[in-house]
C-alpha positions as semicolon CSV with decimal commas, in nm:
position;residue;x (nm);y (nm);z (nm)
1;X;-1,988;-22,746;1,728
2;X;-1,886;-22,402;1,842
3;X;-1,976;-22,044;1,761
4;X;-1,865;-21,711;1,901
5;X;-2,141;-21,489;2,038
6;X;-1,965;-21,169;2,130
7;X;-1,852;-21,213;2,489
8;X;-1,961;-21,578;2,505
9;X;-1,892;-21,897;2,314
10;X;-2,172;-22,145;2,246
11;X;-2,110;-22,518;2,209
12;X;-2,345;-22,780;2,070
13;X;-2,283;-23,151;2,089
14;X;-2,444;-23,403;1,856
15;X;-2,458;-23,761;1,975
16;X;-2,567;-24,057;1,762
17;X;-2,768;-24,346;1,902
18;X;-2,930;-24,640;1,729
19;X;-3,259;-24,613;1,920
20;X;-3,447;-24,441;2,199
21;X;-3,371;-24,747;2,413
22;X;-3,000;-24,685;2,359
23;X;-3,044;-24,324;2,476
24;X;-3,232;-24,445;2,785
25;X;-2,949;-24,688;2,862
26;X;-2,708;-24,392;2,850
27;X;-2,900;-24,121;3,042
28;X;-3,190;-24,300;3,209
29;X;-3,562;-24,337;3,157
30;X;-3,617;-23,960;3,120
31;X;-3,409;-23,946;2,803
32;X;-3,472;-23,579;2,731
33;X;-3,260;-23,473;3,030
34;X;-2,934;-23,328;2,899
35;X;-2,619;-23,524;2,980
36;X;-2,371;-23,263;3,103
37;X;-2,089;-23,410;3,314
38;X;-2,011;-23,236;3,644
39;X;-1,670;-23,123;3,516
40;X;-1,838;-22,949;3,221
41;X;-2,107;-22,795;3,443
42;X;-1,832;-22,649;3,661
43;X;-1,695;-22,436;3,375
44;X;-2,016;-22,349;3,189
45;X;-2,210;-22,031;3,255
46;X;-2,530;-22,213;3,158
47;X;-2,652;-22,513;2,961
48;X;-2,980;-22,652;2,834
49;X;-3,140;-22,883;3,090
50;X;-3,335;-23,067;2,820
51;X;-3,201;-23,234;2,507
52;X;-3,364;-23,224;2,165
53;X;-3,393;-23,550;1,972
54;X;-3,412;-23,579;1,596
55;X;-3,460;-23,870;1,359
56;X;-3,182;-23,910;1,103
57;X;-3,334;-23,922;0,756
58;X;-3,018;-23,992;0,556
59;X;-2,694;-24,131;0,692
60;X;-2,411;-24,176;0,448
61;X;-2,098;-24,383;0,494
62;X;-1,802;-24,182;0,616
């Protein structure tokens, strides 16, 4: 997702995982650490160091 904020642009990425264990397999045991690849870090002014996790209540077929 993207939104313009005057002289900046904010991006938000939503990632879907089947379980907390799947997240840990992707980012490590401390699964609330944000996954921001080095190439992305190099061009970002700032980014959230911690990720927020939400439970999906309703998932419909696409």
